[in-house]
C-alpha positions in Angstrom: 14.8 -42.7 5.5 14.7 -45.8 7.7 11.3 -46.9 6.3 12.5 -46.7 2.7 15.6 -48.8 3.6 13.4 -51.4 5.3 11.0 -51.6 2.2 14.0 -52.0 -0.1 15.5 -54.8 2.1 12.2 -56.7 2.3 11.6 -56.3 -1.4 15.0 -57.7 -2.4 14.3 -61.0 -0.5 10.8 -61.6 -2.0 10.3 -64.2 -4.7 6.8 -63.0 -5.4 4.9 -59.8 -5.4 7.1 -58.0 -7.9 4.0 -58.4 -10.1 1.5 -56.3 -11.8 -1.4 -55.4 -9.5 -0.3 -57.6 -6.6 -1.9 -60.6 -8.2 0.6 -63.2 -6.8 0.4 -61.6 -3.4 -3.4 -61.8 -3.4 -3.2 -65.4 -4.6 -0.9 -66.3 -1.7 -3.1 -64.5 0.7 -6.3 -66.3 -0.5 -4.6 -69.7 -0.4 -3.4 -69.0 3.2 -7.1 -69.2 4.2 -7.8 -72.5 2.5 -7.1 -74.8 -0.4 -8.9 -73.8 -3.6 -9.1 -74.7 -7.3 -8.4 -72.1 -10.0 -12.1 -71.2 -10.4 -12.5 -70.6 -6.7 -9.4 -68.4 -6.7 -10.8 -66.4 -9.6 -14.1 -65.8 -7.7 -12.2 -64.7 -4.6 -10.1 -62.3 -6.7 -13.4 -61.0 -8.2 -14.7 -60.2 -4.8 -11.6 -58.1 -4.0 -11.1 -56.4 -7.4 -14.6 -56.1 -8.7 -13.8 -57.9 -11.9 -12.9 -61.5 -12.4 -9.5 -62.0 -14.0 -9.4 -64.3 -17.0 -7.9 -67.8 -16.8 -5.1 -66.4 -19.0 -4.2 -64.2 -16.1 -4.7 -66.5 -13.2 -3.1 -69.7 -14.4 0.2 -68.2 -15.5 0.5 -66.7 -12.0 -0.3 -70.0 -10.4 2.3 -71.8 -12.7 4.9 -69.3 -11.6 4.1 -69.6 -7.9 4.2 -73.4 -8.3 7.6 -73.2 -10.2 9.0 -71.2 -7.3 7.8 -73.8 -4.8 5.4 -71.4 -3.1 2.2 -73.4 -3.8 1.4 -77.0 -4.7 -1.4 -78.6 -6.7 -3.0 -81.9 -6.0 -4.5 -84.5 -8.3 -7.9 -82.7 -8.0 -6.3 -79.4 -9.2 -6.6 -77.8 -5.7 -3.9 -75.3 -4.9 -2.4 -74.9 -1.4 0.4 -72.9 0.2 3.7 -74.6 0.9 5.8 -73.7 4.0 8.0 -71.6 1.7 4.8 -69.9 0.4 3.8 -69.1 3.9 7.2 -67.6 4.6 7.0 -65.6 1.4 3.6 -64.3 2.3 4.9 -63.1 5.7 7.7 -61.2 4.0 5.2 -59.8 1.4 2.8 -58.7 4.1 5.5 -56.8 5.9 6.4 -55.1 2.7 2.8 -54.3 2.0 2.2 -52.9 5.5 5.4 -50.7 5.2 4.3 -49.4 1.8 0.7 -48.7 3.0 1.5 -47.6 6.6 -1.0 -44.7 6.1 -3.9 -46.9 5.1 -6.3 -45.2 7.5 -5.5 -41.9 5.9 -6.1 -43.4 2.5 -9.5 -44.8 3.7 -10.5 -41.3 5.0 -9.5 -39.8 1.6 -11.7 -42.2 -0.2 -14.8 -41.1 1.7 
């Protein structure tokens, strides 16, 4: 029961990651590694998902993250994480780890 309570508390405080397929979580994770433009983000997502999301999927997510102050974009259209985005990513990572606490078991199941 404690784990469920923790997940619910973490989820209530998140501004991102209430999305379809964890797209915004992945974008924040990718941008935590380095600044990238939209095409580079698309290629990174393709590596992880096996298919490249369309610009009609990526750019609305980037727009929402920017609107929420979690990422910025410079004059060269390179996106980067803001301090608020870093904090949001930390909360989202905790939630993700709580949800998938049995990841090793899942990996064994996949074999």
